[in-house]
VOBA-1610 file (N, C-alpha, C; in pm, whole numbers, padded with zeros to 5 digits, always signed):
BEGIN
Met+00083-00117+00000Met+00000+00000+00000Met+00088+00124+00000Glu+00047+00219-00075Glu+00128+00340-00088Glu+00089+00437+00022Gly+00190+00500+00082Gly+00165+00595+00189Gly+00144+00736+00133Pro+00094+00825+00216Pro+00067+00963+00171Pro+00195+01041+00140Arg+00308+00991+00181Arg+00432+01064+00158Arg+00503+01021+00029Gln+00446+00930-00042Gln+00512+00884-00164Gln+00518+00999-00264Arg+00630+01012-00328Arg+00648+01118-00427Arg+00571+01084-00552Cys+00511+01186-00607Cys+00443+01169-00734Cys+00546+01183-00845Pro+00551+01092-00935Pro+00647+01104-01044Pro+00605+01219-01137Leu+00704+01284-01198Leu+00675+01391-01292Leu+00611+01332-01417Pro+00520+01405-01478Pro+00464+01356-01602Pro+00575+01345-01708Pro+00559+01258-01803Pro+00665+01235-01902Pro+00708+01363-01974Ala+00617+01455-02000Ala+00652+01577-02073Ala+00744+01668-01992Ala+00738+01660-01857Ala+00817+01749-01773Ala+00946+01686-01724Gln+00971+01559-01756Gln+01089+01492-01702Gln+01220+01548-01756Gly+01219+01607-01873Gly+01342+01661-01930Gly+01373+01803-01885Trp+01284+01869-01815Trp+01303+02007-01774Trp+01371+02013-01638Pro+01464+02106-01622Pro+01525+02119-01489Pro+01426+02183-01392Arg+01440+02148-01269Arg+01353+02206-01166Arg+01399+02348-01136Pro+01304+02438-01115Pro+01344+02574-01082Pro+01422+02575-00951Gly+01530+02650-00949Gly+01612+02656-00828Gly+01622+02797-00775Arg+01722+02817-00693Arg+01742+02948-00632Arg+01774+03055-00736Gly+01847+03018-00840Gly+01882+03113-00945Gly+01759+03171-01012Thr+01662+03085-01039Thr+01538+03130-01102Thr+01462+03223-01007Ala+01455+03184-00881Ala+01385+03266-00783Ala+01452+03402-00768Leu+01585+03405-00767Leu+01657+03531-00756Leu+01636+03617-00881Leu+01632+03554-00997Leu+01608+03627-01121Leu+01469+03690-01120Val+01368+03616-01079Val+01232+03668-01072Val+01226+03782-00970Leu+01289+03764-00855Leu+01291+03868-00753Leu+01361+03994-00805Ala+01474+03978-00874Ala+01547+04093-00929Ala+01462+04166-01032Leu+01392+04093-01117Leu+01305+04156-01217Leu+01192+04234-01150Leu+01134+04177-01047Leu+01027+04247-00976Leu+01078+04376-00912Val+01197+04371-00853Val+01254+04490-00790Val+01283+04596-00896Leu+01342+04555-01008Leu+01375+04650-01114Leu+01250+04710-01180Leu+01147+04630-01193Leu+01025+04676-01258Leu+00927+04742-01161His+00959+04742-01032His+00867+04796-00932His+00818+04936-00964Pro+00908+05033-00994Pro+00858+05169-01023Pro+00763+05171-01144Leu+00796+05095-01247Leu+00710+05090-01365Leu+00576+05026-01332Leu+00581+04912-01261Leu+00457+04844-01225Leu+00372+04930-01132Arg+00438+04999-01037Arg+00365+05086-00944Arg+00300+05201-01021Gly+00374+05260-01115Gly+00320+05369-01195Gly+00199+05325-01276Leu+00209+05207-01337Leu+00097+05155-01415Leu-00024+05127-01326Ala+00002+05072-01207Ala-00107+05044-01114Ala-00174+05173-01069Leu-00095+05277-01041Leu-00153+05406-00999Leu-00235+05468-01111Gln-00186+05460-01236Gln-00260+05515-01349Gln-00391+05440-01370Leu-00386+05308-01357Leu-00507+05228-01372Leu-00606+05263-01261His-00558+05272-01138His-00645+05309-01025His-00707+05446-01049Ser-00625+05541-01096Ser-00674+05676-01123Ser-00782+05675-01230Ala-00759+05597-01335Ala-00856+05591-01445Ala-00989+05531-01399Val-00981+05430-01314Val-01102+05362-01267Val-01177+05446-01164Thr-01102+05506-01071Thr-01168+05577-00961Thr-01181+05727-00984Gly-01106+05780-01080Gly-01108+05924-01104Gly-01024+06002-01004Ser-00940+05933-00927Ser-00857+06000-00827Ser-00727+06052-00890Tyr-00662+06144-00821Tyr-00538+06205-00868Tyr-00418+06118-00832Val-00325+06103-00925Val-00201+06031-00899Val-00097+06133-00853Pro-00054+06127-00725Pro+00044+06223-00675Pro+00168+06228-00763Gly+00216+06350-00789Gly+00337+06368-00869Gly+00313+06380-01018Thr+00188+06369-01063Thr+00158+06380-01206Thr+00187+06521-01256His+00166+06619-01169His+00191+06758-01203His+00292+06817-01105Ser+00353+06927-01147Ser+00455+06991-01063Ser+00441+07142-01071Val+00501+07207-00972Val+00518+07352-00974Val+00666+07377-00996Val+00697+07461-01094Val+00836+07493-01126Val+00861+07639-01088Phe+00969+07662-01014Phe+01008+07797-00974Phe+01115+07847-01070Val+01094+07965-01125Val+01192+08029-01212Val+01207+08173-01166Thr+01330+08215-01135Thr+01351+08354-01095Thr+01397+08437-01214Cys+01357+08564-01214Cys+01390+08657-01322Cys+01441+08788-01264Leu+01517+08859-01344Leu+01579+08984-01300Leu+01477+09095-01277Asn+01376+09102-01364Asn+01277+09209-01350Asn+01143+09163-01407Glu+01042+09246-01391Glu+00907+09209-01432Glu+00896+09195-01584His+00966+09277-01659His+00961+09269-01805His+01012+09132-01853Ile+01127+09090-01802Ile+01182+08959-01840Ile+01088+08848-01793Ala+01034+08861-01672Ala+00942+08760-01619Ala+00820+08744-01709Arg+00762+08856-01752Arg+00644+08849-01841Arg+00679+08787-01976Asp+00795+08823-02030Asp+00837+08766-02159Asp+00855+08614-02149Ile+00920+08570-02042Ile+00942+08425-02024Ile+00809+08355-01998Ala+00724+08412-01915Ala+00593+08352-01886Ala+00512+08338-02015Arg+00509+08444-02095Arg+00433+08439-02221Arg+00491+08335-02318Ala+00624+08327-02324Ala+00688+08229-02411Ala+00654+08085-02368Ile+00652+08061-02238Ile+00615+07929-02185Ile+00471+07895-02224Met+00383+07992-02208Met+00242+07969-02240Met+00222+07952-02392Asp+00294+08031-02473Asp+00283+08018-02618Asp+00323+07878-02665Lys+00421+07817-02597Lys+00466+07681-02631Lys+00378+07574-02568Arg+00278+07615-02490Arg+00187+07521-02420Arg+00263+07425-02328Leu+00363+07481-02259Leu+00442+07402-02166Leu+00388+07410-02023Ala+00282+07487-02003Ala+00225+07502-01869Ala+00076+07531-01879Ala+00006+07500-01770Ala-00135+07535-01761Ala-00149+07680-01717Cys-00054+07727-01636Cys-00061+07861-01579Cys+00077+07902-01532Val+00107+08031-01546Val+00230+08087-01489Val+00190+08207-01404Ser+00219+08201-01276Ser+00194+08312-01186Ser+00322+08393-01173Ile+00308+08525-01177Ile+00422+08615-01163Ile+00412+08682-01026Leu+00503+08645-00937Leu+00501+08700-00801Leu+00584+08826-00795Pro+00545+08921-00711Pro+00615+09050-00705Pro+00758+09036-00652Lys+00823+09148-00657Lys+00965+09159-00622Lys+00996+09100-00484Ser+01109+09029-00478Ser+01160+08979-00351Ser+01311+09000-00350Ser+01370+08994-00232Ser+01515+09009-00219Ser+01579+08872-00211Ala+01699+08861-00266Ala+01773+08735-00261Ala+01918+08763-00224Leu+01973+08677-00142Leu+02116+08679-00108Leu+02175+08547-00156Tyr+02289+08553-00221Tyr+02351+08432-00275Tyr+02498+08458-00303Phe+02576+08351-00313Phe+02715+08362-00353Phe+02725+08344-00503Trp+02798+08434-00568Trp+02820+08424-00712Trp+02967+08456-00738Lys+03037+08356-00791Lys+03180+08369-00822Lys+03258+08415-00700Gly+03225+08354-00585Gly+03298+08379-00460Gly+03257+08502-00384Glu+03165+08580-00435Glu+03124+08704-00368Glu+02978+08694-00324Leu+02949+08751-00208Leu+02812+08757-00160Leu+02739+08865-00238Glu+02630+08828-00300Glu+02550+08920-00381Glu+02413+08938-00318Glu+02353+09052-00344Glu+02215+09077-00303Glu+02144+09140-00423Ser+02026+09086-00454Ser+01952+09140-00569Ser+01802+09127-00545Thr+01728+09191-00632Thr+01583+09172-00631Thr+01549+09077-00745Glu+01443+08999-00726Glu+01403+08901-00825Glu+01251+08900-00836Ile+01205+08856-00949Ile+01064+08827-00972Ile+01055+08676-00985Leu+00959+08615-00917Leu+00946+08470-00917Leu+00829+08427-01005Leu+00857+08332-01093Leu+00752+08267-01171Leu+00718+08135-01106Leu+00588+08109-01089Leu+00540+07978-01046Leu+00473+07916-01167Val+00536+07814-01221Val+00489+07751-01344Val+00421+07620-01307Lys+00292+07607-01339Lys+00218+07484-01310Lys+00208+07401-01437Thr+00261+07278-01431Thr+00271+07197-01552Thr+00267+07048-01519Arg+00269+06968-01624Arg+00282+06823-01608Arg+00427+06793-01567Thr+00446+06698-01481Thr+00581+06657-01443Thr+00657+06607-01565Ser+00589+06542-01655Ser+00654+06489-01776Ser+00706+06599-01868Lys+00664+06723-01849Lys+00707+06836-01933Lys+00826+06913-01874Ile+00872+06876-01755Ile+00974+06956-01687Ile+01105+06960-01766Gly+01147+06850-01823Gly+01271+06851-01901Gly+01263+06947-02019Glu+01155+06939-02094Glu+01135+07028-02209Glu+01124+07174-02163Leu+01049+07196-02057Leu+01032+07331-02002Leu+01167+07388-01957Ser+01243+07309-01885Ser+01374+07354-01835Ser+01468+07388-01950Asn+01474+07303-02051Asn+01560+07330-02166Asn+01517+07459-02236Tyr+01388+07479-02253Tyr+01338+07597-02320Tyr+01370+07724-02241Val+01343+07721-02110Val+01370+07839-02027Val+01519+07872-02031Arg+01605+07772-02021Arg+01750+07798-02027Arg+01789+07863-02160Ser+01720+07826-02268Ser+01755+07881-02399Ser+01714+08027-02416Ile+01615+08075-02338Ile+01569+08213-02355Ile+01599+08301-02235His+01646+08245-02126His+01669+08321-02003His+01801+08397-02012Pro+01804+08524-01967Pro+01929+08600-01976Pro+02035+08562-01871Phe+01997+08493-01763Phe+02096+08455-01662Phe+02188+08346-01716Glu+02313+08350-01672Glu+02409+08246-01710Glu+02364+08110-01656Ile+02315+08110-01533Ile+02264+07987-01470Ile+02128+08022-01409Pro+02021+08011-01486Pro+01890+08046-01430Pro+01844+07944-01326Glu+01772+07994-01227Glu+01713+07907-01126Glu+01587+07844-01185Ile+01588+07712-01196Ile+01472+07636-01242Ile+01463+07515-01149Ile+01367+07519-01059Ile+01352+07414-00957Ile+01207+07367-00959Ser+01186+07236-00952Ser+01049+07185-00954Ser+01019+07104-00829Leu+00892+07109-00791Leu+00840+07027-00681Leu+00714+06958-00730Pro+00702+06828-00704Pro+00580+06759-00746Pro+00460+06801-00662Ile+00344+06798-00724Ile+00219+06827-00653Ile+00166+06696-00599Asp+00155+06689-00467Asp+00108+06567-00402Asp-00044+06562-00398Gln-00107+06673-00365Gln-00253+06680-00355Gln-00298+06819-00395Gly-00426+06834-00417Gly-00480+06965-00450Gly-00628+06957-00481Asn-00684+07068-00522Asn-00824+07075-00562Asn-00844+06986-00685Pro-00924+06881-00675Pro-00940+06789-00788Pro-00983+06858-00918Ala-01070+06956-00908Ala-01115+07027-01028Ala-00999+07103-01091Tyr-00914+07166-01011Tyr-00799+07239-01063Tyr-00699+07142-01128Leu-00675+07029-01064Leu-00581+06931-01118Leu-00632+06873-01250Arg-00764+06853-01262Arg-00821+06807-01391Arg-00804+06915-01497Trp-00824+07042-01458Trp-00805+07152-01552Trp-00660+07156-01601Met-00565+07136-01509Met-00424+07131-01550Met-00401+07019-01650Glu-00460+06905-01622Glu-00446+06787-01711Glu-00495+06821-01851Glu-00606+06891-01859Glu-00665+06927-01990Glu-00588+07040-02058Ser-00521+07124-01983Ser-00457+07244-02038Ser-00319+07222-02099Val-00249+07118-02053Val-00113+07094-02102Val-00114+06965-02184Pro-00087+06975-02315Pro-00086+06854-02396Pro+00019+06754-02348Arg-00010+06626-02364Arg+00084+06521-02322Arg+00212+06526-02405His+00199+06552-02532His+00318+06545-02621His+00352+06677-02681
//
């Protein structure tokens, strides 16, 4: 009589295949780790599409400083003409202290708050650098984690994907 612990023989079709070992498990684990950001992003987009919720980080606010209001308006208008943002806010004059070429400098600046898709930041940054009069313009972005859902949908509709 056969006991419950007897091994079941492999079917004839599977007898020539090697059994998966630690190498296979490590390979699968490595692929999952490497693909995690992509899989997470796809899962968030799917969840957003199904539920209508916002995916944190889809949009960003980009800070750009300008020497004066005239330059700020020109850059803001150029950004909007290229459809690189949903909105550009021009904030009034502020003071800045910074080191430039080893010397402490103090100046006034106008700040642009550029609201755009996170996927557009590279293109936006390249464009602003090409038209900005500063040798090294300040272009810094922060992702939008949460916000007014209606405003975030408006941003989505206002900035083309491509």
